[in-house]
C-alpha positions, 0 to 999 in steps of 0.5 A: 744353541746358536752363537750370540751376536758377538760371536757372529761378528767374529767371522770377519776376524777369520776372513781377515786372518785368511787374507793375511795368511794366504795371499799367494793365489788370486780368486781365479786360480785353481784351488784359491778358495780351498787354499784360503780355507786351509790357511785359516784353520789355526784361527778357527780352532782358537775361536772354537776352543773359546766357544767350548765353555759355553757349548758345554751345557749341550755337549755330552756330559761325562758318563752319558752313552753317546752316538755320533752320526755323520756322512763322509768327512763328518763320519770320520770326525765322528770316529775321531771324537768317539775314540777321544771321548772314550780315551778321556774316560767320558763314557761309551761312544759310538760313531756311525755313518748315518745310513748305517745307524742301528734302529732301536739302540738306546743312547743318552744323547745323539750328536749329529755332525753336518757342515751343510745341515742338508744331507739327506741321510743325516736329516732322516736319522735326526727326524726319526730320533726325535723324542727318543733321545736328546739330539744335538747338531753341529753345523754351519747354519742353524736354519737348515733341516738337520739343525731344525730336526734336533733339540739343540744346535751349535752353529759354527758359521765362522768356519763355513766354507765355499769349497766342496771339499771340507777342510776347516769346518771339519777340523774346527768342529773337532777342535771344539769337541777336543777342547770340551774333552780337555785337550790343549788346542793351543798346542795344535794351533801352534803346530798347524801354524808351523806347518802352514809356514813350511813348503810342501815336502818334495818327497810327498809330492813325488808319491803315487800312492798313500797309506794313512795309519792311526791309532785310537782317536787318530784313526778317524783322522787317517780315514779323513786324510785318505779321503782328502787326497782322493777328493782333491787330487784323485790319488790312490789312498788307503787308511787303516789302524796302524797295527793292521798295516802288516795284515795285508796293506803292506802288499801295496807298499813299494816305490813311490808309496808313502805310509803316513802315520798320524800320532805315535807309531807302533815299534818297528813299523817304520822299518817294515815300511822301508823294507817294503820299499816305501817312504815312512812319514812318521814325524810325531807331529800333532795329529790335527796339524798333520792333517793340515799338512795333508790338506796342503799336499792334496792342494799341491798334488791337485794343481800338479795334476791340472785339477781344481780342488775347489770343484772336485770331480763327481762331488757336490757340497751336500748329498741331497737324495730325491724320493725313491723311484717306486719302479726301481724298488719293486 
């Protein structure tokens, strides 16, 4: 399902919001594109929530058994949506990185998440799944290989990005999926606006190591938060389900460590972090807005380290693999 012409032109509105909300940098400044994309997230979420009703006809219906497939950031968004869908009582939902998608397992619907629509592993799973289950792609371009391999497409071109590191596209597709589940996206939007209006906390910029924690649907966000700091700023980061913190990860907590909880924290956990010498960042902030705060921290830390988050080290916008070398597979 592609957006209609009116929705296509809404990308101009998003660009206008970006210009108003992120006037701080010039195009040549390190991370200028990333900064603008981070700042545009509340407007993108609002547009995604508006799209949710028309997209409902192709998104998973209550009771369906669903698999959600992605790579990298898209895998972590898949984790978050899968948990949120089950929490909402909508049906059994599994999340897989594309390279580990089991063969022969039956689902009522397969949902593929891919910003670029060109990632090799996702394309291969979509192609081999043709005819076995209804398939949907959420992508930024309905003309790309992943989209063309699926039965239906939800195109979020208005949330596409120039940057290699995903910020607004990932959160926008999650806003769409959460809205479809009945979540109040306006609350997340307002909370994110507040985050964007505030300076980056100095305590977070002083950290040398981050451990992100989540429960239920926020565990996927914790994985994504850790990935953002690794990709943009080359930071030492980890992510775990919150109750797993005491089962080993606590050993790395110490001076200059931040343990960042996305969503409600288990009782007593903040005290354990403090006792270990770390800083517990437990705020009960709306989880998607908290992820926006992670984005701002990653941007600031990258710049402080002399890095350009628009051009992260060793990364490309899409992973496209060539054919295997027969000499190396023998």
